[in-house]
C-alpha positions in Angstrom: 164.0 221.7 188.0 165.2 221.2 191.6 168.4 223.2 192.3 170.3 222.8 195.6 172.8 225.5 196.5 175.2 224.6 199.3 177.0 227.7 200.7 180.1 227.2 202.9 181.9 230.5 203.4 181.2 233.1 206.1 178.6 235.7 205.2 181.2 238.5 205.0 184.9 238.6 204.1 184.4 236.7 200.9 181.7 237.1 198.2 180.7 233.5 197.9 177.6 233.7 200.0 176.7 237.0 198.4 177.1 235.6 194.9 175.3 232.3 195.7 172.3 234.3 197.0 172.4 236.6 194.0 172.2 233.5 191.8 169.5 231.9 193.8 167.3 235.0 193.6 168.0 235.4 189.9 167.1 231.7 189.2 163.8 232.2 190.9 163.1 235.5 189.1 164.0 234.1 185.6 162.4 230.6 185.8 159.0 230.1 187.3 159.6 226.3 187.4 162.8 226.6 189.4 162.6 224.9 192.8 165.6 226.4 194.7 166.9 225.2 198.0 169.8 226.9 199.9 171.7 224.9 202.5 173.9 227.0 204.8 176.9 224.8 205.9 179.9 225.6 208.0 180.6 229.3 208.4 177.7 230.2 206.2 175.4 229.3 209.0 176.0 232.8 210.3 174.4 234.2 207.2 170.9 233.3 208.6 171.5 235.3 211.9 168.7 237.8 212.3 169.5 241.5 213.2 172.5 242.0 210.9 173.5 245.6 210.6 175.9 246.5 207.8 177.3 249.9 206.8 175.3 251.9 204.2 176.1 250.8 200.7 177.3 247.4 201.8 175.3 244.2 201.0 173.3 242.5 203.8 173.0 238.8 203.5 170.1 238.6 205.9 168.1 240.9 203.6 169.3 238.8 200.6 168.1 235.6 202.3 164.7 237.2 203.0 164.4 238.2 199.4 165.2 234.6 198.2 162.6 233.3 200.7 159.9 235.7 199.5 160.6 234.5 195.9 160.0 230.9 197.0 163.4 229.5 198.0 163.8 227.0 200.9 166.6 227.9 203.3 168.0 225.3 205.7 170.8 225.8 208.2 173.1 223.0 209.4 172.3 222.4 213.1 175.7 221.1 214.0 177.2 224.2 212.4 174.8 226.5 214.3 175.7 224.8 217.6 179.5 225.2 216.9 178.9 229.0 216.4 176.5 229.4 219.4 173.6 230.3 217.0 170.2 229.3 218.4 167.0 228.6 216.5 165.4 231.8 217.9 168.2 233.8 216.3 167.5 232.6 212.7 166.0 235.0 210.3 162.3 234.3 209.5 161.9 231.4 207.1 165.3 229.8 207.7 165.1 226.5 209.6 167.6 224.3 211.4 168.4 221.2 209.5 170.6 218.1 209.6 173.1 216.2 207.5 170.4 213.6 206.8 168.2 216.3 205.3 171.1 217.7 203.2 171.7 214.1 202.0 168.1 213.7 201.0 168.0 217.1 199.3 171.2 216.2 197.4 169.7 212.9 196.2 166.5 214.7 195.2 168.2 217.6 193.3 168.6 217.8 189.6 171.5 220.2 190.0 173.8 220.9 193.0 175.8 224.1 193.1 178.4 224.6 195.8 179.8 228.0 196.8 
């Protein structure tokens, strides 16, 4: 089953990105047939920034993204949203790639389920 997860909120300050990534990782762990794609839109584009340092005991969305990628997720980041936040391709965490609204549209059409956080 193809599952598209669209994340919108900033990586910190709310728990939507955190919970979306928790679900993505759990879907991949529990269902070998799951094909999970994560699209970072709006403020969530910052979740893919490499080099994040959080206090001990606090979740780190860069590490969570890396874990989802290791388990087979696809991670795309809105290029327009990156530009608006001054985020360059070179600053993206390994495995996350710049994307477009056209690609998000194609991913949405192709998905069996779309979850929005």
